[in-house]
N, C-alpha and C positions, 0 to 999 in steps of 0.2 A: 714025511715029505714037507710038511709045513715048516718044520724047523730048519730045513736045509737052507742055507744062505748061498745064494748064487754069487757068482763072481761079479756079475754086473751090478748087483745091489750092494755089495760090500763097499764101504768107503775106502777110498784110496789112501792108504797109510804108507808113508815113505818107508821103505825097508830100512831096518836098523843096520847100522854098520856092523858088519861082522868081520871077524878076523879072516883075513884072507887064508883061505885054505888051499887056494890054487891060484895060479897066476891069472890075473885079470887082463883082458885085452886093453890096449891103450885107449884112453878117453878121446873122443873126437874133439877136434879144435873148435873153439868158440866162434859162433857165427856173428859177423858184424851187425850192428843195429841198423834197421832200415832208415834210409835218408828220405825226409819228406820232400814231396815234389816242389819245385820252385814256383813262386807266385807269378802269374802272367804279367808281363810288362805292358802298361797301357800305351795305346797309340798316341803319338805326339799331336797335341791340339794345334790346328792351323792358326796362324797369326791373324787377328782381326783386320778387315779391310780398312784402309784409311778413310776418314769421314769425307763425304762429298760436300763441298762448300755451297753448292747450288741446290742441295736437297732441302725439302721443307722441314721445319723443326719437328722433332719427335714429340708426340702427344703424351709422353710419359710424365707422370705427376711426381714432382719432387716435394715431399712433405716438408713443412717448415721445421727449423731446428727446435728441439725440445730442451727443456731445462734438464740439468743432470738429475738422474734418478726418476724422471718422468717417463711414462710410457708413450711411445710414439703412436700417432693415430693409425688405425688399421688402414691398409691400402684398399681402395675401392675395387670392386669386381669389374672386369671388362664390360663396358657398355652402360654401367650404372653411373648416376651423378655423383660428383665428388662430395664427400662429407664436409661439414664446416670445420674450419681449423679449431684446434683446442682453445678453449677459453671463450668461445662464442656460442650462444644458444641459437636455436632455430633449426630448421630442416636443411636439406641439401640445397645447393644453389639451383635456381630455376634457369633453364636455358634462355639465352638472350633472343628476343624476337628479331626477325630479319624481314626486310621489305617494307618497313613502316615509313611513311612519308615524314620528312623532317619538318615541313612547314605546311600551312594551309592558306595559300594566297587568296583563294576564293572568299574566305571569311573577311579578310581585310578589304577586298574590293566591294563586297556586299555592304559592309558598314559605311564605307566612303560614299558609294553611290546612293545608299539610302538616306544619308544625311543631306546630300545635295538635293535629292528629289523632295525631301520633306520641306526644305526651305523654299523651293520653287513652286510646289504644288498649289498653295493657296493664293498665289499672286495672280491678279486678273491679267488676262491676255497671254500669259506664259504658263498657264496651268497645264497645258498639254505636254510641255517639256518635263514638268514634275511627274506627270502620269507615265511617260516613257521611262524615265529614270526609276520610278517605283517598280515597274514590271521587271526591269533589268536587275534591280536589287533583290527582288523576291527570287528570281531565277538563280542568281549567284548564291544567295543564302541557302537555298535548297541543295545546290551542289556542294556547298561547304559543309552542310550537315551530313550529307552522305559520306563525304570524305572523313569527317570527324567520327562517324560510326565505324569506319574501318581503321581507326586508330590515330588519325591525324589530330594535331592540337588545335586550340582556339575554337572549341565548340561554343563557348559563351559568346564570342565575337560573331560567330555564324548565326546564332539565335538572335542577337541584337540587330544584325543587318537585315534579317528576314522581317523582324517586327517593324523596323523603320520603313522598309519597303511597303508593308501593308498600310502603315499609317500614311505614308506619302500617297498611296493609291486612293485612300479615302479623302485625303486633303485635296487631291486633284479634282475629285467629284465636287467638293465644296467650291473649289476655284472656278469650276465651270459655271455653277449657279451665281457665284459672285460676279463673274465676268458678264453674264447675262443681265444681271441687275445694273451693273455699271453702264452697259451699252444702252439699256432702256432709259436710265436716268439722263445720260448725255443726249439721247434722241429727244426726250421730253423737253429738256431745257432748250435745245435747238428749235423745237417747234414753238415753244413759248416765245422765243426771241423773234422768230419770223412773224408770229402773230402780232407782236407788238410793233414790228416794223410796218406790217400791212395796215394796222390801225392808224399809225402815224401818217402813212401815205394817204389813207382815206380821209383823214381829218385835214390834211394840208390842202390849201387852195392856191397857193402861189409858190410852189416849191416846198422844200423842207422847212418845217417851223423853226423859229429861233426861240431862244429863252426869253422870258419877259425881261424888259428893261434894256434889250439890245436892239440896235437898228437892224432892219432887214435889208437895207440898201443905203448906200451913202447919200446923205442929205435928207433922209426921212426921219420921222419921229420914232422913238422907241416903242416897242409893243408891250403893252401893259396887261393884256388879257390873253385869252386862249388864242391858239394860232389862227391867223386870219390872212386874207389876201394882202400881200405887201402893197403899200401905196406906191404910186408911180408919179414921177414929175408931170405936172400939167403940161399939155400940149395945146397949141392954138387950134388944131383941127382934130376931128375924130379919127382914130386909127381903127380901121375895120378888122375885126377878128381879135382885137385886144381890148378896146373899150366897148365893143358891141359884138354880138355873136354873128357867125356866118353859118350858112347851111352845111350840114354834114357832107363830106366829099370834097369840099374846097380846101385850098392850101393857104395857110397864114404864114407870112414871112416876117420875122422879127428883125430888130435893128442890127443884130450881130450876124445876120446872114443865115440863121437857122430857120428852117421851114418845118411846119407842123401840119399834118393832115390826119383827120379822123374819118373813117369810112361811115357809110350809112348804117345805123343800127338795124339788126335783124334778130329774129327769134333764135335763141340758143337751143340747140338739140344736143343733150349730153350723149357722149359716146361710150360711157361705162355704166355698169349696173349701179355703182355708188352714186354717180351723178343723176341717174334717172330716179333714184330713191330720194335724194336730198333736194334736188333742184325742182322747183315748182313752175315758176314763170320768170324767165331770164331773157335778157337781150345781149347780143354780142356785137362788138365792133373791133376794128383793128386801128392801131395808131402807128404812124410813120413819122420819123424824124430824119430830115435830110440836112446835111452840112454843106452849104454853098460858100462857106468862108474859106480862107486860106490856112487856117489853123485847125488842129484836131479839137473835137468837141467831146468833153467828158460828161457822161451820164451815169449817175449813181443808180437811181430807180426812177423811171418815168411811168407813172400810172395815172390814167385819166380819172377825174372825179365826175360821177354821173348822178343826175337828179331826175326824178319823175316829173310829170306835168303838174304836180302839186308842190313841188319844191323840196320834197323829201329825198335825202341822200340814199342812193341805192347801195345794197350790200354787195361787195365783190364776191364772186363765186370762186371757190377753190375746189377744183376737181383734179383728177390725175393728169389731165391735159391742159388745165387752166390754173392760173394765168401764165402767159408767156411774156415775161417782163422785158423791158428795154434797159440795158445797162452796159457800161463799158465805154470805150473810146470810139468815136465815129470820126473817121478820117475825112479830109476835105473831098467833096464830091461823092461821098458814100451816104448810104441810108441804113436805118435800122427800124424794124417793124416788130410790134408786139400785138398779141391777141388777148382780149379780156372779155369777161362776161359779168353781168350784174343782175341780181334778183330785184324785180320791180313788182309792185302790186298788180293783181289781176285788173284788166281793163285799162291799163296805161297805154296811151296811144302816141305820146311824144316824150322826148327826153332832151335834156341839155347836158353838155359836157364841157370840161376845160382841162387842158393839159399844159404843164410847165415842162419844157424840154431840158431844164437844168436847174441847179440850185441858184436861188435869187434871181431867176429869170421870170419875166411876165408870162402869164398863161394865155394860150390861144383858146378862144371860146367858140363853141359850136352849139347848134340847136336844130331840131327837125323831128319829123315823125318817125315811127318805127315801121320799117318795111315788112 
């Protein structure tokens, strides 16, 4: 059984041509070869729409032309930064910043205002203008620095303006003290000038003193020594109140129609704390000048000279309310009155006084006890 070959296992061997022993049936007609199916015809591609002239430009990147044989730069992925062109080193292009201010005007303003404030700050009497400009410059400089921190230019100018503002602020403080010193110096010099004028008035006996060698009145001899009472032309009779003293309270009329009156001296009572501390024993009197002429009478300073009963010149008292000087122009028919006080020694009971109502005019003389 094992040697038996089945028909299925035997190889197919084409039968050998044998002589026809019998009539064979006619061979079937040859079948035509199968025709392959036709390829599908692709659908026609629609024509592209015409470009819109008002549409924004397409963000497509057009690479630069390359040399023959060189490889083109690879296209960038969507959303990634474009690579550098061939031949240039470095990374991809950084995106451009937007919203950055183009200028920083605060820096320019801070520098300008700071310069002006620095010039005006140390000047006396105008230091306060420099101080105000300094504060403005500091404020502008701080604002400019804030803008520079956000990307604005001119940061160095902003720093310079802020520093100049601070310097001007310090200079205004120095200008304040300098102004104070200048005012004190001017006040001191004015006080010294007034003191010299009062001393000259105290030393004068017949009006304002003249320089040595110059006459004090037409027809008189020149004065060669310290200021003294001007000489008067001799008269045939005695002129009461001019050549001799009259009691306090009376009126002396001079030749030009000017009248002089000195009130009776009384004890002076200071009205301020300063006067009560400095004034020990003083007498007070008032002087009145009346113009009975037809022309205005000019008075520069009219201050009486007072002496105690021993002939010593009394010191004029300077208080906040003393003295009240007579000066200016006295119109015809008008009068001017001044109030004065003098320090006299303790125990003084009587004083003498004289008053010249104008320059180069004779003095009216008075004498009497202290009330």
